[in-house]
PDB file of N, CA, C and O in Angstrom:
ATOM      1  N   MET A   1      -8.003   2.714  38.636  1.00  0.00           N
ATOM      2  CA  MET A   1      -7.304   3.679  39.473  1.00  0.00           C
ATOM      3  C   MET A   1      -6.446   4.580  38.599  1.00  0.00           C
ATOM      4  O   MET A   1      -5.736   4.115  37.707  1.00  0.00           O
ATOM      5  N   GLN A   2      -6.524   5.861  38.869  1.00  0.00           N
ATOM      6  CA  GLN A   2      -5.780   6.805  38.052  1.00  0.00           C
ATOM      7  C   GLN A   2      -4.397   7.058  38.639  1.00  0.00           C
ATOM      8  O   GLN A   2      -4.202   7.002  39.853  1.00  0.00           O
ATOM      9  N   ASN A   3      -3.438   7.339  37.753  1.00  0.00           N
ATOM     10  CA  ASN A   3      -2.116   7.675  38.249  1.00  0.00           C
ATOM     11  C   ASN A   3      -2.057   9.168  38.559  1.00  0.00           C
ATOM     12  O   ASN A   3      -3.035   9.887  38.354  1.00  0.00           O
ATOM     13  N   LYS A   4      -0.935   9.621  39.041  1.00  0.00           N
ATOM     14  CA  LYS A   4      -0.809  11.015  39.476  1.00  0.00           C
ATOM     15  C   LYS A   4      -0.860  12.020  38.332  1.00  0.00           C
ATOM     16  O   LYS A   4      -1.104  13.204  38.563  1.00  0.00           O
ATOM     17  N   LEU A   5      -0.635  11.569  37.108  1.00  0.00           N
ATOM     18  CA  LEU A   5      -0.667  12.477  35.965  1.00  0.00           C
ATOM     19  C   LEU A   5      -2.077  12.684  35.430  1.00  0.00           C
ATOM     20  O   LEU A   5      -2.282  13.516  34.546  1.00  0.00           O
ATOM     21  N   GLU A   6      -3.058  11.938  35.953  1.00  0.00           N
ATOM     22  CA  GLU A   6      -4.435  12.040  35.482  1.00  0.00           C
ATOM     23  C   GLU A   6      -5.341  12.567  36.583  1.00  0.00           C
ATOM     24  O   GLU A   6      -5.209  12.195  37.749  1.00  0.00           O
ATOM     25  N   ALA A   7      -6.273  13.450  36.189  1.00  0.00           N
ATOM     26  CA  ALA A   7      -7.244  13.975  37.150  1.00  0.00           C
ATOM     27  C   ALA A   7      -8.555  14.266  36.439  1.00  0.00           C
ATOM     28  O   ALA A   7      -8.589  14.996  35.448  1.00  0.00           O
ATOM     29  N   VAL A   8      -9.638  13.686  36.954  1.00  0.00           N
ATOM     30  CA  VAL A   8     -10.965  13.968  36.408  1.00  0.00           C
ATOM     31  C   VAL A   8     -11.339  15.389  36.824  1.00  0.00           C
ATOM     32  O   VAL A   8     -11.104  15.783  37.966  1.00  0.00           O
ATOM     33  N   LEU A   9     -11.919  16.158  35.901  1.00  0.00           N
ATOM     34  CA  LEU A   9     -12.337  17.518  36.225  1.00  0.00           C
ATOM     35  C   LEU A   9     -13.463  17.498  37.246  1.00  0.00           C
ATOM     36  O   LEU A   9     -14.160  16.495  37.399  1.00  0.00           O
ATOM     37  N   GLU A  10     -13.634  18.602  37.935  1.00  0.00           N
ATOM     38  CA  GLU A  10     -14.680  18.710  38.952  1.00  0.00           C
ATOM     39  C   GLU A  10     -16.068  18.637  38.319  1.00  0.00           C
ATOM     40  O   GLU A  10     -16.235  18.899  37.128  1.00  0.00           O
ATOM     41  N   ASN A  11     -17.058  18.278  39.132  1.00  0.00           N
ATOM     42  CA  ASN A  11     -18.433  18.110  38.644  1.00  0.00           C
ATOM     43  C   ASN A  11     -18.964  19.355  37.935  1.00  0.00           C
ATOM     44  O   ASN A  11     -19.641  19.237  36.913  1.00  0.00           O
ATOM     45  N   THR A  12     -18.672  20.525  38.452  1.00  0.00           N
ATOM     46  CA  THR A  12     -19.142  21.760  37.827  1.00  0.00           C
ATOM     47  C   THR A  12     -18.622  21.874  36.402  1.00  0.00           C
ATOM     48  O   THR A  12     -19.365  22.232  35.488  1.00  0.00           O
ATOM     49  N   ALA A  13     -17.353  21.572  36.218  1.00  0.00           N
ATOM     50  CA  ALA A  13     -16.747  21.627  34.885  1.00  0.00           C
ATOM     51  C   ALA A  13     -17.350  20.564  33.968  1.00  0.00           C
ATOM     52  O   ALA A  13     -17.608  20.829  32.793  1.00  0.00           O
ATOM     53  N   LEU A  14     -17.577  19.355  34.503  1.00  0.00           N
ATOM     54  CA  LEU A  14     -18.165  18.289  33.694  1.00  0.00           C
ATOM     55  C   LEU A  14     -19.566  18.662  33.229  1.00  0.00           C
ATOM     56  O   LEU A  14     -19.923  18.433  32.073  1.00  0.00           O
ATOM     57  N   MET A  15     -20.361  19.236  34.131  1.00  0.00           N
ATOM     58  CA  MET A  15     -21.722  19.648  33.749  1.00  0.00           C
ATOM     59  C   MET A  15     -21.685  20.729  32.681  1.00  0.00           C
ATOM     60  O   MET A  15     -22.495  20.717  31.755  1.00  0.00           O
ATOM     61  N   THR A  16     -20.747  21.665  32.806  1.00  0.00           N
ATOM     62  CA  THR A  16     -20.610  22.725  31.801  1.00  0.00           C
ATOM     63  C   THR A  16     -20.234  22.136  30.449  1.00  0.00           C
ATOM     64  O   THR A  16     -20.812  22.508  29.428  1.00  0.00           O
ATOM     65  N   LEU A  17     -19.271  21.222  30.435  1.00  0.00           N
ATOM     66  CA  LEU A  17     -18.847  20.598  29.175  1.00  0.00           C
ATOM     67  C   LEU A  17     -19.979  19.793  28.541  1.00  0.00           C
ATOM     68  O   LEU A  17     -20.101  19.752  27.317  1.00  0.00           O
ATOM     69  N   ARG A  18     -20.801  19.157  29.364  1.00  0.00           N
ATOM     70  CA  ARG A  18     -21.953  18.415  28.825  1.00  0.00           C
ATOM     71  C   ARG A  18     -22.973  19.369  28.231  1.00  0.00           C
ATOM     72  O   ARG A  18     -23.502  19.109  27.150  1.00  0.00           O
ATOM     73  N   LYS A  19     -23.258  20.464  28.915  1.00  0.00           N
ATOM     74  CA  LYS A  19     -24.216  21.453  28.398  1.00  0.00           C
ATOM     75  C   LYS A  19     -23.747  22.053  27.082  1.00  0.00           C
ATOM     76  O   LYS A  19     -24.560  22.368  26.212  1.00  0.00           O
ATOM     77  N   MET A  20     -22.439  22.211  26.936  1.00  0.00           N
ATOM     78  CA  MET A  20     -21.876  22.791  25.723  1.00  0.00           C
ATOM     79  C   MET A  20     -21.720  21.756  24.609  1.00  0.00           C
ATOM     80  O   MET A  20     -21.355  22.101  23.485  1.00  0.00           O
ATOM     81  N   GLY A  21     -21.996  20.490  24.920  1.00  0.00           N
ATOM     82  CA  GLY A  21     -21.884  19.447  23.902  1.00  0.00           C
ATOM     83  C   GLY A  21     -20.473  18.964  23.636  1.00  0.00           C
ATOM     84  O   GLY A  21     -20.228  18.292  22.633  1.00  0.00           O
ATOM     85  N   VAL A  22     -19.545  19.292  24.511  1.00  0.00           N
ATOM     86  CA  VAL A  22     -18.152  18.875  24.327  1.00  0.00           C
ATOM     87  C   VAL A  22     -17.983  17.406  24.698  1.00  0.00           C
ATOM     88  O   VAL A  22     -17.261  16.669  24.027  1.00  0.00           O
ATOM     89  N   ILE A  23     -18.651  16.983  25.768  1.00  0.00           N
ATOM     90  CA  ILE A  23     -18.651  15.575  26.167  1.00  0.00           C
ATOM     91  C   ILE A  23     -20.091  15.105  26.268  1.00  0.00           C
ATOM     92  O   ILE A  23     -21.005  15.903  26.471  1.00  0.00           O
ATOM     93  N   SER A  24     -20.281  13.800  26.123  1.00  0.00           N
ATOM     94  CA  SER A  24     -21.630  13.234  26.214  1.00  0.00           C
ATOM     95  C   SER A  24     -21.973  12.971  27.682  1.00  0.00           C
ATOM     96  O   SER A  24     -21.137  13.126  28.572  1.00  0.00           O
ATOM     97  N   GLU A  25     -23.220  12.571  27.905  1.00  0.00           N
ATOM     98  CA  GLU A  25     -23.655  12.285  29.272  1.00  0.00           C
ATOM     99  C   GLU A  25     -22.975  11.044  29.839  1.00  0.00           C
ATOM    100  O   GLU A  25     -23.019  10.810  31.046  1.00  0.00           O
ATOM    101  N   HIS A  26     -22.345  10.247  28.973  1.00  0.00           N
ATOM    102  CA  HIS A  26     -21.667   9.021  29.405  1.00  0.00           C
ATOM    103  C   HIS A  26     -20.152   9.175  29.449  1.00  0.00           C
ATOM    104  O   HIS A  26     -19.429   8.188  29.582  1.00  0.00           O
ATOM    105  N   GLU A  27     -19.672  10.412  29.339  1.00  0.00           N
ATOM    106  CA  GLU A  27     -18.236  10.665  29.340  1.00  0.00           C
ATOM    107  C   GLU A  27     -17.843  11.574  30.501  1.00  0.00           C
ATOM    108  O   GLU A  27     -18.651  12.339  31.026  1.00  0.00           O
ATOM    109  N   VAL A  28     -16.577  11.461  30.879  1.00  0.00           N
ATOM    110  CA  VAL A  28     -15.965  12.405  31.806  1.00  0.00           C
ATOM    111  C   VAL A  28     -14.761  13.012  31.107  1.00  0.00           C
ATOM    112  O   VAL A  28     -14.187  12.407  30.202  1.00  0.00           O
ATOM    113  N   ALA A  29     -14.383  14.202  31.527  1.00  0.00           N
ATOM    114  CA  ALA A  29     -13.184  14.850  30.992  1.00  0.00           C
ATOM    115  C   ALA A  29     -12.054  14.659  31.995  1.00  0.00           C
ATOM    116  O   ALA A  29     -12.217  14.864  33.198  1.00  0.00           O
ATOM    117  N   ILE A  30     -10.919  14.266  31.467  1.00  0.00           N
ATOM    118  CA  ILE A  30      -9.759  13.976  32.303  1.00  0.00           C
ATOM    119  C   ILE A  30      -8.578  14.783  31.797  1.00  0.00           C
ATOM    120  O   ILE A  30      -8.322  14.846  30.594  1.00  0.00           O
ATOM    121  N   LYS A  31      -7.862  15.397  32.724  1.00  0.00           N
ATOM    122  CA  LYS A  31      -6.611  16.068  32.360  1.00  0.00           C
ATOM    123  C   LYS A  31      -5.503  15.036  32.501  1.00  0.00           C
ATOM    124  O   LYS A  31      -5.284  14.479  33.576  1.00  0.00           O
ATOM    125  N   VAL A  32      -4.808  14.792  31.394  1.00  0.00           N
ATOM    126  CA  VAL A  32      -3.701  13.837  31.368  1.00  0.00           C
ATOM    127  C   VAL A  32      -2.455  14.625  31.001  1.00  0.00           C
ATOM    128  O   VAL A  32      -2.272  15.016  29.848  1.00  0.00           O
ATOM    129  N   GLY A  33      -1.614  14.851  31.972  1.00  0.00           N
ATOM    130  CA  GLY A  33      -0.460  15.720  31.732  1.00  0.00           C
ATOM    131  C   GLY A  33      -0.947  17.106  31.371  1.00  0.00           C
ATOM    132  O   GLY A  33      -1.593  17.771  32.181  1.00  0.00           O
ATOM    133  N   ASP A  34      -0.643  17.549  30.157  1.00  0.00           N
ATOM    134  CA  ASP A  34      -1.071  18.888  29.739  1.00  0.00           C
ATOM    135  C   ASP A  34      -2.166  18.853  28.674  1.00  0.00           C
ATOM    136  O   ASP A  34      -2.455  19.877  28.055  1.00  0.00           O
ATOM    137  N   ILE A  35      -2.783  17.680  28.452  1.00  0.00           N
ATOM    138  CA  ILE A  35      -3.886  17.588  27.488  1.00  0.00           C
ATOM    139  C   ILE A  35      -5.152  17.116  28.193  1.00  0.00           C
ATOM    140  O   ILE A  35      -5.100  16.594  29.307  1.00  0.00           O
ATOM    141  N   PHE A  36      -6.279  17.305  27.534  1.00  0.00           N
ATOM    142  CA  PHE A  36      -7.557  16.860  28.061  1.00  0.00           C
ATOM    143  C   PHE A  36      -8.119  15.771  27.155  1.00  0.00           C
ATOM    144  O   PHE A  36      -8.044  15.866  25.930  1.00  0.00           O
ATOM    145  N   VAL A  37      -8.682  14.736  27.773  1.00  0.00           N
ATOM    146  CA  VAL A  37      -9.333  13.668  27.029  1.00  0.00           C
ATOM    147  C   VAL A  37     -10.732  13.450  27.580  1.00  0.00           C
ATOM    148  O   VAL A  37     -11.006  13.724  28.748  1.00  0.00           O
ATOM    149  N   ALA A  38     -11.607  12.955  26.724  1.00  0.00           N
ATOM    150  CA  ALA A  38     -12.934  12.518  27.152  1.00  0.00           C
ATOM    151  C   ALA A  38     -12.872  11.003  27.224  1.00  0.00           C
ATOM    152  O   ALA A  38     -12.381  10.350  26.303  1.00  0.00           O
ATOM    153  N   GLU A  39     -13.376  10.442  28.331  1.00  0.00           N
ATOM    154  CA  GLU A  39     -13.395   9.000  28.484  1.00  0.00           C
ATOM    155  C   GLU A  39     -14.820   8.529  28.723  1.00  0.00           C
ATOM    156  O   GLU A  39     -15.508   9.028  29.613  1.00  0.00           O
ATOM    157  N   HIS A  40     -15.259   7.560  27.919  1.00  0.00           N
ATOM    158  CA  HIS A  40     -16.579   6.951  28.096  1.00  0.00           C
ATOM    159  C   HIS A  40     -16.498   6.067  29.330  1.00  0.00           C
ATOM    160  O   HIS A  40     -15.616   5.213  29.415  1.00  0.00           O
ATOM    161  N   VAL A  41     -17.403   6.254  30.289  1.00  0.00           N
ATOM    162  CA  VAL A  41     -17.290   5.562  31.572  1.00  0.00           C
ATOM    163  C   VAL A  41     -17.571   4.070  31.492  1.00  0.00           C
ATOM    164  O   VAL A  41     -17.150   3.325  32.378  1.00  0.00           O
ATOM    165  N   VAL A  42     -18.265   3.613  30.464  1.00  0.00           N
ATOM    166  CA  VAL A  42     -18.567   2.186  30.336  1.00  0.00           C
ATOM    167  C   VAL A  42     -17.521   1.482  29.479  1.00  0.00           C
ATOM    168  O   VAL A  42     -16.959   0.468  29.892  1.00  0.00           O
ATOM    169  N   THR A  43     -17.256   2.019  28.283  1.00  0.00           N
ATOM    170  CA  THR A  43     -16.345   1.345  27.350  1.00  0.00           C
ATOM    171  C   THR A  43     -14.879   1.678  27.599  1.00  0.00           C
ATOM    172  O   THR A  43     -13.992   0.950  27.154  1.00  0.00           O
ATOM    173  N   LYS A  44     -14.623   2.768  28.303  1.00  0.00           N
ATOM    174  CA  LYS A  44     -13.261   3.269  28.581  1.00  0.00           C
ATOM    175  C   LYS A  44     -12.565   3.798  27.332  1.00  0.00           C
ATOM    176  O   LYS A  44     -11.364   4.066  27.368  1.00  0.00           O
ATOM    177  N   ASN A  45     -13.297   3.955  26.226  1.00  0.00           N
ATOM    178  CA  ASN A  45     -12.720   4.569  25.029  1.00  0.00           C
ATOM    179  C   ASN A  45     -12.405   6.016  25.329  1.00  0.00           C
ATOM    180  O   ASN A  45     -13.159   6.699  26.023  1.00  0.00           O
ATOM    181  N   ARG A  46     -11.286   6.479  24.800  1.00  0.00           N
ATOM    182  CA  ARG A  46     -10.851   7.860  25.019  1.00  0.00           C
ATOM    183  C   ARG A  46     -10.680   8.574  23.694  1.00  0.00           C
ATOM    184  O   ARG A  46     -10.377   7.975  22.663  1.00  0.00           O
ATOM    185  N   ARG A  47     -10.891   9.899  23.766  1.00  0.00           N
ATOM    186  CA  ARG A  47     -10.609  10.750  22.613  1.00  0.00           C
ATOM    187  C   ARG A  47     -10.041  12.068  23.143  1.00  0.00           C
ATOM    188  O   ARG A  47     -10.413  12.533  24.220  1.00  0.00           O
ATOM    189  N   VAL A  48      -9.147  12.647  22.377  1.00  0.00           N
ATOM    190  CA  VAL A  48      -8.532  13.914  22.775  1.00  0.00           C
ATOM    191  C   VAL A  48      -9.526  15.038  22.553  1.00  0.00           C
ATOM    192  O   VAL A  48     -10.187  15.092  21.516  1.00  0.00           O
ATOM    193  N   LEU A  49      -9.634  15.936  23.523  1.00  0.00           N
ATOM    194  CA  LEU A  49     -10.475  17.119  23.383  1.00  0.00           C
ATOM    195  C   LEU A  49      -9.614  18.228  22.796  1.00  0.00           C
ATOM    196  O   LEU A  49      -8.684  18.724  23.432  1.00  0.00           O
ATOM    197  N   GLU A  50      -9.945  18.598  21.577  1.00  0.00           N
ATOM    198  CA  GLU A  50      -9.129  19.553  20.823  1.00  0.00           C
ATOM    199  C   GLU A  50      -9.479  21.007  21.083  1.00  0.00           C
ATOM    200  O   GLU A  50      -8.625  21.880  20.921  1.00  0.00           O
ATOM    201  N   ASN A  51     -10.725  21.293  21.487  1.00  0.00           N
ATOM    202  CA  ASN A  51     -11.194  22.669  21.604  1.00  0.00           C
ATOM    203  C   ASN A  51     -10.664  23.330  22.869  1.00  0.00           C
ATOM    204  O   ASN A  51     -11.316  23.291  23.912  1.00  0.00           O
ATOM    205  N   CYS A  52      -9.504  23.928  22.781  1.00  0.00           N
ATOM    206  CA  CYS A  52      -8.864  24.520  23.954  1.00  0.00           C
ATOM    207  C   CYS A  52      -9.636  25.718  24.502  1.00  0.00           C
ATOM    208  O   CYS A  52      -9.575  25.980  25.703  1.00  0.00           O
ATOM    209  N   ASP A  53     -10.354  26.449  23.661  1.00  0.00           N
ATOM    210  CA  ASP A  53     -11.117  27.607  24.132  1.00  0.00           C
ATOM    211  C   ASP A  53     -12.158  27.202  25.162  1.00  0.00           C
ATOM    212  O   ASP A  53     -12.298  27.862  26.192  1.00  0.00           O
ATOM    213  N   VAL A  54     -12.882  26.135  24.901  1.00  0.00           N
ATOM    214  CA  VAL A  54     -13.905  25.665  25.833  1.00  0.00           C
ATOM    215  C   VAL A  54     -13.254  25.231  27.136  1.00  0.00           C
ATOM    216  O   VAL A  54     -13.773  25.516  28.215  1.00  0.00           O
ATOM    217  N   LEU A  55     -12.131  24.551  27.046  1.00  0.00           N
ATOM    218  CA  LEU A  55     -11.461  24.090  28.256  1.00  0.00           C
ATOM    219  C   LEU A  55     -10.880  25.255  29.043  1.00  0.00           C
ATOM    220  O   LEU A  55     -10.856  25.209  30.273  1.00  0.00           O
ATOM    221  N   GLN A  56     -10.417  26.283  28.375  1.00  0.00           N
ATOM    222  CA  GLN A  56      -9.926  27.471  29.080  1.00  0.00           C
ATOM    223  C   GLN A  56     -11.066  28.137  29.837  1.00  0.00           C
ATOM    224  O   GLN A  56     -10.884  28.565  30.977  1.00  0.00           O
ATOM    225  N   GLU A  57     -12.253  28.231  29.209  1.00  0.00           N
ATOM    226  CA  GLU A  57     -13.417  28.807  29.879  1.00  0.00           C
ATOM    227  C   GLU A  57     -13.784  27.974  31.102  1.00  0.00           C
ATOM    228  O   GLU A  57     -14.147  28.520  32.143  1.00  0.00           O
ATOM    229  N   THR A  58     -13.690  26.668  30.976  1.00  0.00           N
ATOM    230  CA  THR A  58     -14.015  25.775  32.086  1.00  0.00           C
ATOM    231  C   THR A  58     -13.022  25.971  33.221  1.00  0.00           C
ATOM    232  O   THR A  58     -13.415  25.976  34.388  1.00  0.00           O
ATOM    233  N   ARG A  59     -11.770  26.130  32.906  1.00  0.00           N
ATOM    234  CA  ARG A  59     -10.773  26.392  33.941  1.00  0.00           C
ATOM    235  C   ARG A  59     -11.090  27.674  34.689  1.00  0.00           C
ATOM    236  O   ARG A  59     -10.951  27.740  35.910  1.00  0.00           O
ATOM    237  N   GLN A  60     -11.520  28.697  33.949  1.00  0.00           N
ATOM    238  CA  GLN A  60     -11.891  29.961  34.594  1.00  0.00           C
ATOM    239  C   GLN A  60     -13.047  29.762  35.550  1.00  0.00           C
ATOM    240  O   GLN A  60     -13.051  30.335  36.639  1.00  0.00           O
ATOM    241  N   LEU A  61     -14.034  28.955  35.163  1.00  0.00           N
ATOM    242  CA  LEU A  61     -15.165  28.671  36.044  1.00  0.00           C
ATOM    243  C   LEU A  61     -14.703  28.001  37.329  1.00  0.00           C
ATOM    244  O   LEU A  61     -15.244  28.271  38.401  1.00  0.00           O
ATOM    245  N   LEU A  62     -13.717  27.141  37.228  1.00  0.00           N
ATOM    246  CA  LEU A  62     -13.221  26.442  38.409  1.00  0.00           C
ATOM    247  C   LEU A  62     -12.468  27.366  39.352  1.00  0.00           C
ATOM    248  O   LEU A  62     -12.474  27.150  40.564  1.00  0.00           O
ATOM    249  N   HIS A  63     -11.822  28.391  38.814  1.00  0.00           N
ATOM    250  CA  HIS A  63     -11.021  29.285  39.637  1.00  0.00           C
ATOM    251  C   HIS A  63     -11.801  30.468  40.192  1.00  0.00           C
ATOM    252  O   HIS A  63     -11.334  31.127  41.121  1.00  0.00           O
ATOM    253  N   ASP A  64     -12.976  30.751  39.644  1.00  0.00           N
ATOM    254  CA  ASP A  64     -13.776  31.888  40.127  1.00  0.00           C
ATOM    255  C   ASP A  64     -14.485  31.573  41.431  1.00  0.00           C
ATOM    256  O   ASP A  64     -15.197  32.422  41.967  1.00  0.00           O
TER     257      ASP A  64
END
């Protein structure tokens, strides 16, 4: 269960990030506070997503 500071991105954004190679097919992108992390859905391993340009583009897709 996620706390209020965490939110998984919408499916459209996840598919875009997968197509761009930012996350794998076994990962989801989660906004944690003001940063984004990729989390492997099976192992629960997390890594910080550093490429802010890609995430900014994804945010634009969500708002259009």
